[in-house]
Structures are given as structure tokens and as C-alpha cells.
N, C-alpha and C positions, 0 to 999 in steps of 0.2 A: 791808481788814478784812472778814471774812465775817460776815454777819448772817443768822440763820435765821428769816426773815420770809416769810410767804406773803400775797400780796395778790390779791384777786379783784375785778374791776370790770366793770360793765355800761356799754356806751356805744353810741351810734348810729354805725355804720360809715360812714354817708353824711356825717356831720359831723366825725368824728374819725378821724385816720389810725391804721390798725392797725400793730402792730409787724411784721406780715408783708406790709405793702403794698409795691408796686413790686417784687415778687419777692425781697425782702430779709427777713432775720430780724434785726431791729434794734429793741430795746425803746425806744431813744431817738427813734424816729420818732413814738411816741405821746406826746401831752401828759400822759397819766396816768402813763406810765412815767417821764417826766422829773420830774414832781412827786414820785413815790415816791423816786427816787434823790436828788433835791435834799434832801428831808426827812431822808434817812439820812446824806448825805455832805457837803453843801455848808455851809461855815462861814457864820455870820451876816453877816460883812463882805462876802461875795460874793453874798448874796441880792439879787435885783434885781426891781424892779417893771416889768413889760413895758409899762406905760403911761407910764413915764418918758420924758424927752426922749431923742432919738437920741444926743446927746453924753454923757448920763449912762449910757446903756446901753453905749456904747462904752468909757467909762471903767471900768465894772465888768468888762467883758471884758478890758481891758488889765491891770487889777489882778490878774486871775486867770490871766494868760497863762503864767506859769511854774509853775503848779500842775497836779496831776492832774485838777482839776475843770473845767478850761477846756473840755474836750470836751462835758461836760454842759451848760455854760452856752451854748455856741454852738449845740448841737443843740436847746436850748429855743427858740431864735429860729425855726428853720425849722419845728419841730413846731407852734408856735403860729401861725406865719404861715399854714400850711395850714389850721389850725382856723379862724382869722379869715376866711380866704377862703371856706371852706365855709359859714359862718353869715352871710356878707354884709358883714363888716367889712373891706372891701377896702383902705381907707386904712391901717388898722392892719396888715393883712397885708403891704402893700407896704413900710411902714416897717421891719418886722422883716426882710423878705427883703433889703432894701437894706443893712441893717446886717450881715446874714449874709454878703452879698456882699463887704463890706469885710474880713471875717475870712477868707473863702475867696477868695483872690486869683486862683486859676486859673479863668478863665471857662469853659474847656472842661469842667473837673470839674463846675462848676455846671450846665452844660447837660445833664449826665447824671443830675442829682439825682433825677428821677422816672422813670428808665429801669431796667427790670429787668436785672440783670447776668447774664452767662453763668455766672460763678462769682465768688465773693468769699470772702476771709478777713479779717474786720475785728476791731478792738479787740484788738490783739496783747498778750498777757500774757507774763510771764517764762517761759522754758523751754518755749515752745510748739513742738509738732511736729504740724502739721496738714496734711491732704490733702483736696482737694475734686475729685472726678472731674467731667468735663464732656465733651460730645460736639459736634462740628461736623458737621452734616448735609450742608453744602455748603461749598465754599471761600469764605472771606471775610476781610475785615480786622477785626482785633480791637483795640479801644482799651484800653490798660492804664494804670491809675493805681496807683502803689505807693509805699510809704515804709517806712523802717527806720532802723537805726543803723549808723554808719560810724566807723572809727577815724581819728585824725588822720593826715595824710599824712606819710610818712617816706621816706628814701632806701632803707632796708633793704639797705644795702651788703653785708651778710654773705651773703645768698643771693639776689642779683638774678636768677640763672639760673632760679629757680623760677617766674618770671612768664611771661606771653606775650612771646616774643622771637624774634629771628633771630640765630643765632650763625654767624659765618664763621671757620672754622679754616683757616689757610694756612701753607704752608711754602715759603720762597723759595729753598731749596737747588736749584741747577741740576743737580747730579750726583746721580742717584737712588741710587747706591751709598753716598753719604755722608749721606743723609737720616736724621734721627732726630727723635723726639718732642720733645726739648729745644729744637729750633729752630722748633717749631710755635707760631704766634701766634694770638691771638683778638681779633676785633672783635665786640662784642655790642650789638645795638640792641633795647632794651626798648620795647614798644608804648607810644607816646605819652609817652615819658619824655624829659626834656630833657638827658640826659647819655649818653655812650657808654662802655661798659665795654671796656677795652683792656688787652691783655697781649701785649707784643711777642715774647716767647718763653717757653719753659717754665720758665726760671730767674728771670724778672722778676716783680715783684709786679704784681697787678692794680690798675689805676688808672681813675678816671673822667676822661674828656676832654670838652671842650666841642665844639660843632659848628663852631667856628672852625677846627678841625684837619680834621675829616671832616664835610663837609656832608651833611645827610640831611633827609628830610621824610616824615611819615606822612600818609596821607589815608584816607578811609572812603567808598568808592563805594557801599556798601550796608551794611545792618545786620550781615551776617555776613561781610563782607570788609574787608580793609585792604591798603593799598599802602605799601611802603617804597621810596623812591628815594634813592640815595646816590652820591656821588663820593668816591673814596678816593685820596689822593696815593700815588704809587708808593713814596715814602720811608716812608710808614706801613706798607708791606708789606715793609720791609727791603731795598728796592732803592735803594742809594746812588747808582748811576749813572743816566743818562737813557736807557740802551739798554733797549728793551723785550725781556724774556726770551722765549725760544721757547715756554715753557709754565710753568705754576705749579700745584703740587699744592694742592688745596683741598677742603674738605667744608663742608656747610651743615646746620645743625640748625634745625628749627622747633620751639620749645618751646611747650607748651600747658598752661594752667591753666584750670579751670572754676569750680566753686562756691567752692572755697577759693583765693582769688586768688594766694596765695604758696605754693601746693603744685603742683609740676609733675605733671600727670596723663599726659602723653604727649610723645614726641619723634619727629618725622619726620626722616630723614636722607637726604641726596642719595646718598652712597656707602657710608659706614661702616655695617657690619651690627651687629646687637645683640650678637653674641658677640665683637666686635672692640674694641680700645682706641680711645676716641674721638679721641685726638690723634695717632695713628700715621699719618704721611704716606704709608706704603706702602699704606694702605687708602683713601686719598683718591682723588678723581677728578682729572682734568687739565683745566685751562683752557688751551686752545691759542691762542697768539697768532701763532706762525709754525710751520707744519707743516714739520718737518725730517726725518721718517723715518716708516716704517711700524711704529714701535714699538708693541707691544701695551699697552693701558691698560685698567684696569677700566671706566672710563667717562670720556667726554670731552665738553667743550663748546667749540666753536670761537667765540672772540670775534672781533669785527671792529673794525678801526680806523675811527674816525669823524672826518669833517672838521667836523661840526656837533655840538657837545656838547648833550645834553639838558638842559633846565632842571630843576633839582632843586626840584620843587614838588608832587610826588605825583600829577602828571597824566601820563598816557602820551602823549607827543607824538611827532612824526614821526620823529626819529632812531631811535627804538626799532623802527621798522618794518624796519630793516636786518637784524635777527636774530630767530630763533625762540625761543619759550619752551622751557625744559628743566624737566621735572616733577621734583618732590621726593617720592619715594614709599616709601622704604625704612623700615619700622618699626624703630625703635631702642629705644623704651621705652614701656610703658603702652598706653593706649587711643588709637589713631590711625586709627579708622574714618573713612571719607570724610565721614560725616555730622558728625564732630567737627572734623577739621582736614585741610586739603590745601594744597599750595603749588607754586609754579613761579617760575622766575627767568630773566632775560636779562642779558647783559653786553656792554658796549662798552668801548673804550679809546682814548686818544690818548697823546701823549708825557708828559703830566703826571698823568693820572688813569686809574683804571678806574672805569667807571660800572656800577652794578648796580640792577636793578629786580626787586622781589619782589611777587608777588600772592598773598595768603594768604586762605584761607577758614577761618573760625573760628566755631563756634557760640556761644562765650562770649568776647568780647573784653574783657580785663581790663587796665586802666591800671595800670602799675607804681606801687606804694606806696599804693594805695587799697584798704583792706580793709573788707569789710562784716561786722558782727557778726550781723546778721539776714540770713538767706538766703531768697530767694523765687525760684521758677522754675516753668516749665511743661515737662512732659516728655511724650513720646509713650508712651501707655499700653501699646503693643504691644511696645516694646523698651527703655523707660527712658531713651532718649536725650534730652538737654536741648534744647529748642526755643528757649527764651528764659530769660534770667536778669536779675534786678534788679541793675543796676550802681550802686554808690555814687558820691557826689560830695561834695566839701567845700564848704560854703556858710555863710551867716550863721546857719543853724539848727543847726550842728554841736552834738552828734553825730547829730542827726536829719538825714535827707535825704529828698527827695521826687522821684520820677521820673514822667514821662509818656512813653509809648511807643506805637507802633502797629506791629502785625505782621500778616502774612497766614498763615492756617492752612488746611491742606488738610482735606478731610473725614476724620473719624476720631475716636478716643477719646483724651482727654488727661487729665493730672492736674495740678492747680494745687497747689503745695506752699509751705509757709512754716515756717521754723524760727527761733526767737529764742534769745538768750542769757539769762543770769539777772539782767539789770539793764536799766534804761532802757526802760520800757514804760508802758502806761496805768496800771500799778500804782504808778508813780512815776518822774518824769524826773530824772536826775542832771545834765542839761544842758538846752539849749534844747528845748522841745516841738516836735513836728513841724510843718512848714509846712502850711498849709491844714487844720489839725486832722486830718490824714490819716496813719494808721499802720496799714498792712496792705496789701491788694491787692484791686482790683476789675477785672474784665474785662467789657467791653461789646462788642456788635456795633457797629462803627464807623458813625457817622452820616455 
């Protein structure tokens, strides 16, 4: 509710925190600002006496936990804790700070309470679209605190290919003159998802299969990288006998989504080009198991038989040293700049399985089925590329979520951006309020 009220107040800045203290622009840092907002907005049943006992104060905060007023109530604690400390009432100051620490459970966030941020966007409202520029004079680590709204996790079976994923298209026909797209199968691994999308041929329906049929494991060696390691039984590739074929036609897609987690922004291909049909085996590359001729092929990878199977745990162990990486570089769709996505793979085999290892570089790793309604990201001011994105998670505070992250930024100019939808904000929560009373984003130089 908007109120057309103007308030002017005089105070001693040595004793009372300014709304612009600590490099922040926050009215709720000031005890006077808190008093004004309380008188306008806080219902009587949530008014509290700061000289009450600690249990009574906590009880008042608990009663207001699911209301839009909780942020004002908790900010009142820290504003007056600073005031009491400035005027020498240290016991009262410590009591209020201790209670505030029970509300703000992230001790790292508390440690930055009096630290000027590099950039921040606080108190998110409905339909916000805000940008704050900032500059890094030298390379350094940046501590990020962020929070927003997420949708409930679903399988999204209708369009799983829109997420971050690796798709293996294969055709087991030995005779190249008889190959056709109807015999092309698909195995799809969605990043950090617990099912595999499988289509044995062009006429079969797509199904989800568990990892009991195809073993696989994702790992995250760094913020912008992920590894997929898998072993696929020959029979899942349409090989009924135990004889290893001389070669197999195959193509690999790396699908990439960025800000909108279920919208495919780009695809890298191993062999198939952008003007070719994605499942045409004549445009695929060849995986060579037994070299039988000097037959010309578009692209080939020589796999190697291994006596020691790699452990499927997302860690690159010794058996993988037997073969070299093959890069995946062909632009097939959308934005596939190297700053956005890159990939490479290796392959081994034995009489039961083929083993595949993928190493993917991705500026925004999105877990399948987790969709954020509020978007927050850092972009390079020179070219608009996304450097960091706020990823959602499902927790006890759903639909609110809170993330803490740390990244390294090179010298240069950047933009911090935040957009929100038309519901669930400080204007009113339709579900659980945010964890740590934090809804927005703050960047700090890492301590």
C-alpha cells in the first residue's frame, strides 16, 4: 500500500546508523527509518518491546515469520543493536545481535553485515527489472549472497531436450547403403537428472529408463565444468550378438540452456551440421572399433578395447589415459560461443560395454526440472556474456530459495541484473518467506 508521507529527522551520525552506512542504501539500517515503517505497516499484535526477554522477542518474530512484516521486525533488531552499542549499552546490544543471529542462520552472511558491497539489489518487488553496474579494478574473488523464487521440481517429460544435456544419436546398421534415420536411436543424459531419456529407433516411443540399465555419473570439477561418465551395454545400442562391430555411426549433441532453464539456447554437434537433418546417419561420424579399410568418412574416432574398465564415478581414472579426447565443435543451433559452452569426449569398449567420458564447459549449469521465476546474473559489460547465474534449489523454504556462492572475476566492467515475476516478493509472500530474511543479491570482495 503506497502512502504519500514525507518524514524529516535530525540525528547524531556518531550514535545512530545512517540509511547509507556501510556503502548501502537501506532505510532499515536506521532506527528512525524502522520506527517510521513500523508505525505505518506493522499490526499491533506484532509490535514488540526491545527490552522484553529474549524468548518473548523470538516469539514475536516467529509469529510474524510468514508475513511481509518479518523483514522489518528482524531489521529492527540489528538497527537498535548498533544504536545501543554506540551509546554504551553493550549488554542490550549483544542481546539483540544474538537474537538476530538466530534469525539469520548463515554465519558467513552475518560476517559481511558491516561490509560495503561491490554491488547489490535488495528488497525485491514484483515485476522488477534492475541493473547495477560495477567494476573490478583487479582480479579477485567475489562472495555472492542471493535469493529468489523457484517453481516446484517436475520431470518436464514433454520437452526434456530443452535443458542442459548430452544426446548420443547412434545407428547400428553395419551396411552403410542400408542406413536410414528410422533406425537411429537416442540416449539422452540430462545434467544432474536421475533418469535417462531413451529411444531405441525412430519408430519407437521415447521412454525414461533408470541407471540400472545404463550406468552413469555426473561430477562438477569446477563452477563452469561438468563431467559425465557412462557405460552402455552393447544390447542397448541394438547389438544382439556379442561380436564387436567394426564401426558404428554416431553423433553427439551438447544442449545448452542459460537464464531460462527449460529453453534451449544453443547446441554443439560433433558431426552433423546446422543445415543437415539431426538423425540422418549419413551425416554422422564413425566410431572405429576395428579398422577394416581406407574407407573415407566424414569424421572418425578410434576407440580402444580395454582390459580394465573405468569406474563410473565421474572421476577421470587411469584407463582413460589409453585414448585421446575428441573435441565437439560444430555449431548446430543458437549461441555456442566458447565462453558459453564447449565439450570433448573419449571412448573405450570391452565385450559387454562401451564406455564414454564427456567433459563439458558451461557458463550456466542448469539442473533439469528446477526453474527459477526470479532471475539474477552477472554479465560482462563489454559483450553481454553471462559470467554467473543464480541457480534455484528446492528446500524447506519453497518457493523461496537462498544461495551462497564464490567466483573469481577478472579486471573489467560488469553488470549485476535481477528480474522478478508478478508475485511472491516483499510485497507479499504466497508461500514460505525467504531463508535468512534475504531476498535479492549482494556482492562483496571475499574475505
